[in-house]
C-alpha positions as CSV (number, residue, x, y, z in Angstrom):
1,M,31.5,24.8,-34.1
2,S,29.4,22.3,-32.1
3,F,25.7,22.5,-32.0
4,F,25.7,21.5,-28.3
5,A,27.1,23.4,-25.3
6,P,30.5,22.1,-24.1
7,R,29.0,20.9,-20.8
8,M,26.9,18.4,-22.8
9,S,30.1,16.3,-23.4
10,R,30.0,15.4,-19.7
11,F,27.0,13.1,-20.3
12,K,28.0,9.6,-20.9
13,P,25.9,6.7,-22.3
14,S,23.8,4.9,-19.8
15,P,24.4,1.2,-19.1
16,S,21.2,0.4,-21.0
17,Q,22.3,2.4,-24.0
18,I,25.6,0.6,-24.0
19,A,23.9,-2.8,-23.8
20,S,21.5,-1.8,-26.6
21,Q,24.4,-0.8,-28.8
22,R,26.0,-4.2,-28.1
23,V,22.8,-6.0,-29.1
24,R,22.8,-4.0,-32.4
25,E,26.4,-5.1,-33.0
26,L,25.7,-8.7,-32.3
27,R,22.6,-8.7,-34.5
28,A,24.6,-7.1,-37.3
29,Q,26.9,-10.2,-37.0
30,G,23.8,-12.4,-37.5
31,R,23.4,-13.5,-33.9
32,H,19.9,-14.0,-32.5
33,I,19.6,-11.8,-29.4
34,V,16.5,-11.0,-27.4
35,K,16.8,-7.4,-26.4
36,L,15.4,-6.5,-22.9
37,T,17.7,-3.6,-22.2
38,A,15.4,-0.6,-22.7
39,G,12.5,-1.7,-20.6
40,E,10.5,-3.1,-23.5
41,P,10.7,-6.5,-25.1
42,D,11.6,-6.7,-28.7
43,F,8.9,-9.2,-29.6
44,P,5.1,-8.8,-30.2
45,T,2.7,-8.9,-27.3
46,P,1.5,-12.5,-26.9
47,G,-2.1,-13.1,-27.9
48,H,-3.2,-14.2,-24.5
49,V,-2.0,-10.9,-23.0
50,K,-3.9,-8.9,-25.6
51,Q,-7.0,-11.0,-24.9
52,A,-6.7,-10.5,-21.2
53,A,-6.5,-6.7,-21.7
54,I,-9.6,-6.7,-23.9
55,E,-11.5,-8.8,-21.4
56,A,-10.5,-6.4,-18.6
57,M,-11.7,-3.4,-20.7
58,D,-15.0,-5.3,-21.4
59,R,-15.4,-5.6,-17.6
60,N,-14.6,-1.9,-17.1
61,E,-11.6,-2.8,-15.0
62,I,-9.7,0.2,-16.4
63,V,-9.3,2.3,-13.3
64,Y,-6.7,2.4,-10.6
65,S,-7.3,-0.2,-8.0
66,P,-7.9,0.7,-4.3
67,I,-4.8,1.6,-2.3
68,N,-5.1,-1.5,-0.3
69,G,-5.6,-3.7,-3.4
70,T,-8.5,-5.5,-4.9
71,Q,-10.5,-7.9,-2.9
72,P,-9.2,-11.0,-4.7
73,M,-5.6,-9.7,-4.2
74,R,-6.2,-9.1,-0.5
75,E,-7.7,-12.6,-0.1
76,A,-4.7,-14.1,-1.9
77,V,-2.3,-12.3,0.4
78,Q,-4.2,-13.4,3.5
79,A,-4.0,-17.0,2.4
80,F,-0.4,-16.8,1.2
81,F,1.7,-14.9,3.7
82,P,0.9,-17.0,6.8
83,R,2.6,-19.9,5.1
84,L,6.0,-18.1,5.1
85,H,8.5,-18.9,7.9
86,I,11.9,-17.9,6.6
87,N,13.2,-14.7,8.0
88,G,16.5,-14.1,6.3
89,G,18.2,-14.0,3.0
90,T,16.1,-16.7,1.3
91,F,12.7,-15.2,2.1
92,D,12.3,-14.4,-1.6
93,V,13.0,-18.1,-2.5
94,E,10.2,-19.1,-0.1
95,I,7.8,-16.6,-1.7
96,L,8.6,-17.8,-5.2
97,Y,8.3,-21.5,-4.1
98,Y,4.9,-21.1,-2.7
99,A,3.7,-18.7,-5.4
100,H,4.6,-21.4,-7.9
101,R,3.0,-24.2,-5.9
102,L,-0.2,-22.2,-5.5
103,D,-0.2,-21.3,-9.2
104,L,-0.1,-17.6,-8.4
105,P,1.1,-15.4,-11.2
106,I,4.7,-14.2,-10.8
107,Y,5.8,-10.9,-12.4
108,F,9.4,-9.8,-12.6
109,Q,10.2,-6.2,-12.0
110,P,13.6,-4.9,-12.8
111,V,15.2,-3.0,-10.0
112,E,18.4,-1.1,-9.6
113,W,20.6,-2.5,-6.8
114,R,22.8,-0.1,-4.9
115,N,25.4,-0.9,-2.4
116,A,24.3,0.1,1.1
117,P,27.3,1.3,3.1
118,G,28.1,-1.1,5.9
119,S,26.3,-4.0,4.3
120,T,28.2,-7.2,4.0
121,I,28.0,-10.7,2.4
122,S,28.5,-13.5,4.9
123,P,30.1,-16.6,3.6
124,W,28.3,-18.5,6.4
125,R,25.0,-17.2,5.1
126,C,25.6,-17.8,1.4
127,L,27.3,-21.2,1.7
128,V,25.7,-22.8,4.7
129,Q,22.5,-21.1,5.9
130,D,20.9,-20.4,2.5
131,P,21.0,-24.1,1.4
132,I,19.7,-25.1,4.9
133,D,16.8,-22.6,4.5
134,M,16.0,-24.0,1.1
135,V,15.8,-27.6,2.5
136,R,13.6,-26.2,5.3
137,I,11.2,-24.6,2.8
138,R,10.8,-27.9,1.0
139,L,10.5,-30.0,4.1
140,R,7.9,-27.7,5.6
141,D,5.9,-27.9,2.4
142,V,6.1,-31.7,2.3
143,F,5.3,-32.4,6.0
144,D,3.3,-29.4,7.1
145,R,0.9,-28.7,4.2
146,D,-1.7,-26.2,5.0
């Protein structure tokens, strides 16, 4: 007799659970694997991150920020976004390029991509236009510095 109702057998492991199991198997084989599958890193919080959190608490910066962002964030956005010119599939490359050049912090946020019905991938866009856009980003930066 099963402890769970029969309908519980319909639930299958999530992709992150499957990946976590694979990490455990590889580690059991002696492989060094950094596990980022369950939303948390498997290494200690770096000292500089801990120190930044302590300093923020010392400044009483422990509340939600305004809906329109903090003043320094708004100023950074106002200085940053007018530089952008690409209006296509490589807009994110341009954002990352200028963020790096301006020494702005970059944070990666995992997202779940889903296919949008009717969306397509254009070989023209991927093989021709994207590299052209990347060259345009670099040339604009070299010759039209703000």
